C-alpha positions as CSV (number, residue, x, y, z in Angstrom):
1,X,-6.6,6.7,7.5
2,X,-3.3,4.7,7.2
3,X,-2.3,2.6,4.2
4,X,0.3,-0.2,4.1
5,X,2.0,-1.4,1.0
6,X,3.6,-4.8,1.4
7,X,6.1,-5.4,-1.4
8,X,8.3,-8.4,-2.1
9,X,11.7,-7.8,-3.5
10,X,12.1,-8.1,-7.3
11,X,13.4,-11.2,-9.1
12,X,16.9,-12.3,-8.2
13,X,19.8,-14.4,-9.4
14,X,20.1,-17.7,-7.6
15,X,22.9,-17.7,-5.1
16,X,26.3,-18.5,-6.6
17,X,28.5,-21.1,-5.0
18,X,29.7,-19.7,-1.7
19,X,27.5,-16.6,-2.0
20,X,25.3,-15.7,1.0
21,X,21.6,-15.5,0.5
22,X,21.7,-12.0,2.0
23,X,24.0,-10.8,-0.9
24,X,21.9,-12.0,-3.8
25,X,21.4,-9.3,-6.5
26,X,18.5,-8.5,-8.8
27,X,18.6,-10.3,-12.1
28,X,17.7,-8.7,-15.5
29,X,13.9,-9.2,-15.0
30,X,14.1,-7.8,-11.4
31,X,16.0,-4.7,-12.7
32,X,13.1,-4.2,-15.2
33,X,10.2,-5.1,-12.9
34,X,11.1,-2.9,-9.9
35,X,11.1,0.5,-11.7
36,X,8.0,-0.5,-13.7
37,X,6.0,-1.5,-10.6
38,X,7.2,1.7,-8.8
39,X,6.1,3.8,-11.8
40,X,2.8,2.0,-11.8
41,X,2.2,3.2,-8.2
42,X,3.1,6.7,-9.1
43,X,0.7,6.7,-12.0
44,X,-2.1,5.4,-9.7
45,X,-1.5,8.5,-7.5
46,X,-0.4,6.4,-4.5
47,X,1.8,8.4,-2.2
48,X,4.5,6.9,0.0
49,X,5.6,8.6,3.2
50,X,8.0,6.0,4.5
51,X,10.0,3.2,2.8
52,X,11.2,0.4,5.1
53,X,13.3,-2.4,3.8
54,X,15.2,-5.5,4.7
55,X,18.9,-4.7,4.4
56,X,19.4,-7.7,2.0
57,X,20.7,-6.5,-1.3
58,X,17.7,-7.6,-3.3
59,X,15.1,-6.0,-1.0
60,X,17.1,-2.8,-0.6
61,X,17.7,-2.5,-4.3
62,X,14.0,-2.9,-5.0
63,X,13.1,-0.3,-2.4
64,X,15.6,2.1,-3.9
65,X,13.9,1.8,-7.3
66,X,10.6,2.8,-5.6
67,X,12.4,5.7,-3.8
68,X,13.8,6.9,-7.1
69,X,10.3,6.8,-8.7
70,X,9.1,9.1,-5.9
71,X,12.1,11.3,-6.3
72,X,13.4,10.4,-2.9
73,X,17.1,9.8,-2.1
74,X,18.2,6.3,-1.2
75,X,18.9,7.7,2.2
76,X,15.2,7.8,2.8
77,X,15.0,4.0,2.6
78,X,15.1,2.8,6.2
79,X,16.8,-0.5,6.6
80,X,15.7,-2.7,9.5
81,X,17.7,-5.9,10.1
82,X,14.6,-7.8,11.5
83,X,13.0,-7.3,8.0
84,X,15.3,-10.0,6.6
85,X,13.1,-13.1,6.5
86,X,10.7,-11.9,9.1
87,X,7.6,-13.6,10.5
88,X,4.2,-11.9,10.6
89,X,4.5,-10.9,14.2
90,X,7.8,-9.1,13.5
91,X,6.2,-7.2,10.7
92,X,3.2,-6.2,12.9
93,X,5.7,-5.0,15.5
94,X,7.6,-2.9,12.9
95,X,4.3,-1.4,11.6
96,X,3.2,-0.6,15.1
97,X,6.3,1.5,15.6
98,X,5.9,3.7,12.5
99,X,5.6,7.4,13.2
100,X,2.0,8.6,13.2
101,X,3.0,11.4,10.7
102,X,3.3,8.6,8.1
103,X,0.0,8.0,6.3
104,X,1.3,5.5,3.7
105,X,4.2,3.1,4.4
106,X,5.9,0.6,2.0
107,X,7.6,-2.5,3.5
108,X,10.1,-4.4,1.3
109,X,11.0,-7.9,2.4
110,X,11.0,-11.6,1.7
111,X,8.8,-14.7,1.5
112,X,7.5,-16.8,3.1
113,X,7.0,-14.2,5.8
114,X,5.4,-11.6,3.5
115,X,2.8,-14.1,2.2
116,X,1.9,-15.1,5.7
117,X,1.6,-11.5,6.8
118,X,-0.6,-10.3,3.9
119,X,-3.0,-13.3,4.5
120,X,-3.5,-11.8,8.0
121,X,-4.3,-8.3,6.8
122,X,-7.7,-8.7,5.2
123,X,-10.2,-11.3,3.9
124,X,-8.3,-11.6,0.6
125,X,-6.1,-14.6,0.5
126,X,-3.2,-15.3,-1.8
127,X,-1.1,-18.5,-2.1
128,X,2.2,-16.8,-2.9
129,X,3.2,-13.1,-3.1
130,X,5.3,-13.1,-6.3
131,X,8.5,-11.2,-6.7
132,X,7.8,-7.4,-6.9
133,X,4.2,-8.2,-6.0
134,X,2.4,-5.4,-4.0
135,X,-0.4,-6.1,-1.5
136,X,-2.0,-3.0,0.0
137,X,-4.5,-2.5,2.8
138,X,-6.0,0.5,4.6
139,X,-7.1,1.0,8.1
140,X,-9.2,3.8,9.5
141,X,-6.8,4.6,12.4
142,X,-4.8,7.6,13.5
143,X,-2.0,5.7,15.2
144,X,0.1,2.9,13.7
145,X,0.1,1.3,17.2
146,X,-3.6,0.5,16.5
147,X,-2.9,-1.3,13.2
148,X,-2.8,-4.9,14.4
149,X,-6.1,-4.8,16.2
150,X,-7.8,-2.5,13.7
151,X,-10.2,-3.5,10.9
152,X,-8.2,-3.5,7.8
153,X,-9.6,-3.1,4.3
154,X,-8.1,-4.6,1.1
155,X,-6.9,-1.7,-1.0
156,X,-5.3,-3.4,-4.1
157,X,-3.0,-6.1,-5.3
158,X,-0.7,-5.9,-8.2
159,X,2.2,-7.9,-9.6
160,X,4.6,-7.7,-12.6
161,X,2.8,-10.4,-14.6
162,X,-0.2,-8.0,-14.7
163,X,2.0,-5.6,-16.7
164,X,2.4,-8.1,-19.6
165,X,-1.1,-9.7,-19.6
166,X,-2.4,-7.0,-21.9
167,X,0.7,-6.6,-24.2
């Protein structure tokens, strides 16, 4: 059984005049949401064997908060340049190349590609994967190379707003 967690970067500041989109940083809400969502995964007993991120500041920073929650060094966050604003096909290709020793992988990237991707993963449809939203699926496979053609099962969906709905 393989599990895939698709996670959008946390909330960011808008780009400043002359700032590249790639360099945008997490804002105050993002700096709160990322560790809270990571801790929420830990509390659910979800393990993560591999963390793969876009190298953009906001995605990498979000991924590092998740690594920290799992007591992993930031050096365990693998940055892949094609994860910066990927399309669904690029994400399927990245997943297919994951080592088979990985049972649960977490991908950190950007919209609109992530929303397009998660809508191909199961029968569950979402209009928009929000910042720091997590969409998870499972597939009864032994090799990640089988993931795209496999039957995938919706595992769970979570988002930061769900943290405040009951407060």
